[in-house]
Backbone bond lengths (Angstrom), bond angles and torsions (degrees), N, CA, C in turn:
res aa  C-N    CA-C-N  psi(-1)  N-CA   C-N-CA  omega(-1)  CA-C   N-CA-C  phi
1 M - - - 1.416 - - 1.464 105.88 -
2 K 1.371 117.51 138.70 1.482 123.82 175.45 1.423 109.54 -79.67
3 G 1.320 115.07 156.17 1.470 121.23 -176.96 1.553 107.74 -90.23
4 N 1.334 111.63 163.96 1.464 116.85 -173.97 1.530 106.90 -113.16
5 I 1.321 128.95 5.29 1.486 126.68 163.91 1.512 116.72 -112.75
6 T 1.233 113.17 164.26 1.524 122.00 167.54 1.371 106.12 -157.06
7 L 1.391 118.75 159.87 1.428 126.55 -176.42 1.476 105.46 -110.48
8 T 1.303 120.81 140.80 1.434 126.15 171.42 1.463 108.54 -132.58
9 M 1.281 114.60 152.45 1.531 126.29 172.71 1.492 109.98 -124.89
10 I 1.223 125.87 122.33 1.435 126.46 160.75 1.484 107.99 -72.13
11 K 1.225 119.70 123.43 1.526 126.19 -165.56 1.566 108.82 -88.43
12 P 1.305 117.04 162.83 1.524 118.02 -179.12 1.479 126.39 -49.49
13 T 1.367 110.29 -39.01 1.506 115.14 177.89 1.474 113.38 -69.25
14 A 1.418 117.30 -35.88 1.444 119.79 -176.91 1.380 106.23 -75.35
15 M 1.260 124.27 -32.09 1.454 124.52 176.57 1.495 111.02 -69.37
16 E 1.305 118.79 -44.86 1.456 123.96 177.69 1.554 112.93 -55.97
17 K 1.387 111.85 -37.11 1.482 116.08 -172.42 1.604 107.34 -92.29
18 G 1.290 116.60 8.20 1.469 118.65 171.89 1.572 115.54 83.38
19 Y 1.324 112.46 10.65 1.501 114.01 -175.55 1.452 119.89 -78.55
20 A 1.378 120.46 -5.97 1.479 124.42 -172.22 1.402 111.22 -55.23
21 G 1.349 123.38 -53.68 1.458 124.10 -179.49 1.476 112.79 -57.19
22 K 1.401 116.32 -47.07 1.519 115.83 178.13 1.553 114.75 -63.91
23 I 1.294 115.46 -31.32 1.528 119.09 171.72 1.473 113.74 -63.90
24 I 1.359 114.23 -49.30 1.487 122.40 -177.29 1.615 108.35 -59.60
25 T 1.340 113.06 -44.65 1.432 114.91 179.92 1.478 113.82 -65.32
26 R 1.230 117.77 -37.84 1.464 120.39 177.95 1.563 110.81 -68.11
27 V 1.286 122.68 -33.89 1.375 130.49 174.75 1.526 107.49 -64.60
28 L 1.229 124.90 -48.85 1.357 132.89 -174.33 1.656 106.73 -69.14
29 E 1.346 115.26 -43.15 1.442 120.24 177.27 1.501 111.83 -60.63
30 A 1.357 117.51 -28.69 1.393 122.25 -175.26 1.477 108.78 -85.66
31 G 1.276 122.20 5.61 1.465 128.28 171.43 1.439 113.59 90.32
32 F 1.272 118.71 14.73 1.483 120.20 170.56 1.551 114.11 -80.20
33 K 1.297 117.42 145.20 1.519 121.81 179.83 1.512 102.02 -107.76
34 L 1.417 115.04 142.68 1.415 121.53 175.27 1.497 107.86 -85.66
35 K 1.339 119.39 118.15 1.345 122.81 175.62 1.591 114.59 -95.86
36 A 1.269 115.63 -22.16 1.421 122.32 -178.03 1.584 105.89 -161.66
37 M 1.389 117.06 145.41 1.494 115.89 171.43 1.476 108.53 -158.41
38 K 1.327 119.58 150.42 1.420 126.74 -178.79 1.433 109.61 -163.00
39 M 1.427 113.12 145.42 1.433 116.61 175.81 1.492 104.40 -110.33
40 L 1.540 116.32 135.82 1.362 119.24 177.20 1.450 108.12 -155.18
41 Q 1.372 117.07 -179.14 1.575 120.00 171.65 1.467 103.09 -127.15
42 L 1.335 110.52 119.31 1.538 118.87 175.22 1.493 109.58 -64.36
43 T 1.245 111.06 138.57 1.555 121.09 163.47 1.403 107.18 -70.02
44 K 1.393 112.54 159.93 1.514 119.60 168.17 1.530 115.01 -49.37
45 S 1.372 114.66 -47.58 1.422 122.17 -171.98 1.648 104.70 -74.15
46 Q 1.310 123.94 -26.29 1.428 123.90 178.73 1.441 108.12 -79.16
47 A 1.329 122.05 -31.88 1.407 125.65 -174.95 1.634 105.05 -77.52
48 M 1.420 112.66 -36.62 1.554 113.99 176.06 1.563 114.11 -68.34
49 E 1.314 113.85 -31.44 1.445 119.32 175.64 1.546 107.56 -64.87
50 F 1.352 118.54 -60.81 1.459 126.39 -178.74 1.501 114.30 -45.86
51 Y 1.435 107.64 -47.14 1.519 112.38 -178.19 1.546 115.38 -93.65
52 G 1.407 117.93 15.56 1.434 124.42 -175.12 1.503 114.19 -46.86
53 I 1.338 118.04 -37.36 1.486 120.50 177.76 1.483 116.72 -58.63
54 H 1.408 117.04 -13.82 1.458 123.52 -175.97 1.660 106.38 -107.85
55 T 1.243 119.04 6.03 1.501 120.29 -179.87 1.592 107.69 -59.38
56 G 1.347 107.55 131.02 1.581 112.71 179.22 1.469 109.80 100.25
57 K 1.370 120.95 -25.35 1.419 121.66 -176.12 1.566 109.72 -73.79
58 P 1.307 117.25 155.58 1.472 118.96 -174.36 1.439 115.23 -59.56
59 F 1.382 121.53 -29.00 1.412 128.68 -177.74 1.500 112.29 -92.49
60 Y 1.221 120.16 -0.25 1.506 119.50 -173.27 1.520 116.11 -60.27
61 D 1.321 111.34 -52.15 1.488 117.60 -174.57 1.545 112.01 -62.75
62 D 1.458 114.63 -41.11 1.418 117.74 -178.59 1.533 109.27 -70.57
63 L 1.332 117.11 -31.96 1.460 119.04 177.70 1.483 110.06 -66.65
64 V 1.211 116.38 -49.07 1.544 120.01 175.41 1.472 111.78 -53.06
65 K 1.235 119.93 -47.49 1.444 126.15 -177.18 1.566 107.90 -61.81
66 Y 1.277 111.41 -49.80 1.467 116.35 -178.53 1.558 114.84 -62.43
67 M 1.326 117.64 -49.84 1.370 124.75 -176.60 1.599 110.95 -66.57
68 S 1.289 120.89 -21.16 1.467 126.22 172.31 1.555 112.02 -97.43
69 S 1.181 119.04 10.86 1.544 122.77 -172.86 1.535 106.52 -92.15
70 G 1.180 131.33 -10.68 1.487 129.72 179.24 1.537 109.97 -172.45
71 P 1.361 107.07 -176.17 1.497 110.51 -173.61 1.630 109.65 -76.56
72 I 1.329 112.78 158.68 1.394 124.00 -177.95 1.514 104.54 -135.97
73 I 1.345 116.76 157.32 1.579 122.46 160.80 1.401 111.39 -109.98
74 A 1.278 120.58 118.49 1.449 125.42 170.90 1.510 110.53 -95.85
75 A 1.298 117.58 142.05 1.392 122.23 -179.27 1.495 111.77 -152.87
76 I 1.408 115.32 143.07 1.471 122.51 172.13 1.563 105.52 -92.91
77 L 1.251 116.53 125.61 1.583 117.37 -176.64 1.731 98.90 -114.97
78 E 1.400 106.48 147.76 1.503 113.56 -179.59 1.608 105.50 -124.67
79 K 1.358 112.00 137.21 1.398 117.54 174.12 1.400 101.97 -173.67
80 E 1.477 119.78 156.35 1.451 115.47 178.47 1.539 107.13 -68.26
81 N 1.450 112.05 145.48 1.392 119.51 -175.53 1.543 112.47 49.64
82 A 1.270 119.54 50.87 1.403 126.90 -166.26 1.555 114.26 -64.60
83 V 1.414 116.38 -46.40 1.452 115.85 177.12 1.424 114.91 -56.80
84 E 1.306 121.14 -48.56 1.505 124.45 -172.25 1.549 103.31 -70.86
85 E 1.359 122.32 -47.13 1.473 122.67 -179.94 1.534 111.50 -60.72
86 Y 1.349 118.74 -36.65 1.478 114.68 -178.89 1.453 114.84 -74.53
87 R 1.425 116.92 -27.80 1.390 122.29 176.92 1.424 113.09 -70.97
88 K 1.356 119.26 -30.73 1.429 127.62 172.03 1.532 108.51 -61.84
89 L 1.288 119.79 -50.70 1.457 128.70 174.67 1.403 113.80 -53.69
90 I 1.282 115.81 -47.73 1.573 117.47 -171.02 1.512 113.43 -82.53
91 G 1.439 115.89 -31.64 1.477 117.74 176.13 1.495 107.65 88.18
92 S 1.215 113.16 179.93 1.566 126.18 -177.19 1.473 112.85 -56.09
93 T 1.338 112.05 144.25 1.478 119.15 178.55 1.459 113.78 -51.87
94 N 1.298 116.46 -37.65 1.513 127.29 177.62 1.503 110.32 -85.72
95 P 1.356 126.89 102.04 1.409 121.40 -178.22 1.396 119.65 -51.08
96 E 1.448 115.29 -27.39 1.400 124.63 179.05 1.567 111.72 -64.35
97 K 1.201 118.21 -26.91 1.511 129.33 -178.86 1.526 113.71 -99.66
98 A 1.347 114.04 -14.97 1.500 122.95 -176.76 1.563 107.76 -64.24
99 E 1.356 113.69 141.36 1.341 123.69 171.78 1.526 112.52 -57.04
100 K 1.355 120.05 143.80 1.451 121.83 -177.60 1.553 104.23 -73.32
101 G 1.402 107.64 136.73 1.542 115.47 -176.07 1.443 115.14 96.09
102 T 1.351 120.37 -3.98 1.395 122.26 174.50 1.517 111.58 -88.06
103 I 1.386 114.92 168.53 1.432 113.00 -170.86 1.632 108.66 -69.08
104 R 1.279 110.49 -45.51 1.501 117.26 179.23 1.592 115.57 -59.53
105 Y 1.326 115.92 -34.37 1.422 122.01 173.88 1.527 112.17 -64.12
106 D 1.376 116.45 -42.05 1.372 126.77 -170.88 1.550 111.79 -80.94
107 Y 1.388 113.03 -36.79 1.579 115.72 -171.73 1.434 110.90 -130.82
108 G 1.339 124.62 7.56 1.410 120.61 174.99 1.558 118.07 -91.82
109 T 1.253 118.44 148.83 1.471 120.70 -169.95 1.647 106.19 -100.30
110 N 1.360 112.15 -46.37 1.509 117.83 177.89 1.493 107.94 -157.18
111 I 1.376 113.25 -171.63 1.456 116.68 -174.17 1.555 114.38 -58.69
112 Q 1.345 110.91 -36.88 1.487 114.73 177.63 1.522 113.37 -79.60
113 A 1.333 112.17 -48.23 1.522 119.26 -176.38 1.509 105.35 -90.04
114 N 1.293 116.20 61.36 1.557 121.05 -171.61 1.567 115.69 -97.79
115 A 1.374 108.09 23.24 1.508 122.57 171.50 1.471 110.01 80.48
116 V 1.428 122.28 -53.73 1.503 121.35 -175.40 1.541 110.19 -141.58
117 H 1.360 108.98 150.20 1.443 118.45 169.49 1.479 106.56 -94.03
118 G 1.407 118.47 152.00 1.451 123.67 174.86 1.429 107.07 -144.13
119 S 1.303 122.08 135.22 1.412 124.11 176.82 1.491 111.83 -57.46
120 D 1.396 114.66 143.64 1.508 119.67 -178.71 1.650 115.54 -100.03
121 S 1.279 109.38 4.22 1.464 109.90 178.28 1.583 107.84 -164.65
122 D 1.364 118.52 157.31 1.526 116.41 176.12 1.414 111.24 -58.15
123 E 1.402 118.11 -41.54 1.446 120.81 -178.54 1.514 111.33 -55.82
124 N 1.347 113.81 -48.83 1.432 118.94 178.96 1.434 118.77 -65.48
125 A 1.329 112.67 -27.01 1.528 119.02 -177.79 1.605 106.94 -69.83
126 I 1.326 116.91 -30.37 1.457 125.55 179.36 1.443 110.77 -72.28
127 I 1.445 114.78 -53.55 1.441 124.48 173.52 1.525 110.65 -51.46
128 E 1.262 120.08 -56.97 1.449 127.46 -175.53 1.451 107.63 -60.01
129 S 1.331 122.56 -46.61 1.511 124.47 -175.70 1.411 107.00 -63.90
130 N 1.396 123.94 -43.86 1.469 125.49 174.37 1.489 111.35 -63.25
131 F 1.252 122.24 -24.01 1.512 116.91 176.24 1.449 109.64 -65.50
132 F 1.256 121.36 -42.57 1.402 129.14 -165.32 1.592 111.18 -91.55
133 F 1.347 116.14 -40.28 1.402 126.17 -168.00 1.455 119.08 -119.54
134 S 1.373 120.62 126.42 1.422 122.15 165.32 1.503 110.81 -73.55
135 H 1.370 121.04 168.17 1.384 122.77 173.17 1.526 114.18 -63.68
136 L 1.321 116.96 -28.66 1.444 124.79 -179.97 1.550 110.19 -65.88
137 E 1.353 115.63 -32.34 1.402 119.49 -179.94 1.486 117.40 -85.38
138 R 1.321 120.58 6.36 1.413 122.07 -175.97 1.501 110.22 -110.89
139 L 1.198 117.82 144.98 1.546 126.24 171.78 1.553 106.45 -72.66
140 K 1.208 114.48 144.24 1.668 120.83 179.89 1.471 96.48 -84.77
């Protein structure tokens, strides 16, 4: 059975360019419900922990530096088959290869500054949601 939550982050460049409201509107119009949301700036150590699965990969240091470079919005989204549905909405990791009309096509700058993060599995959606939100911070 597919899960019903996913985690997203609106990344620093999208925040800086003022796209957060437009992105959130698109997410809600696609039928997702916000179950938790907060704005924060990750420290370097928090970004290292969140992206720990990528430690040692060539892009890891740049990713950590980028994701701790400015404010983000983290949110838990709910919808049936949330991970798959959200990944369709956001498009390919590389905005240049993303389908027209997807969030990354419309608001992404490059493969790193691709506007939003989206969980890649039901298991990671739970892990990532728990990283950012306590049970008290979530709507039932």
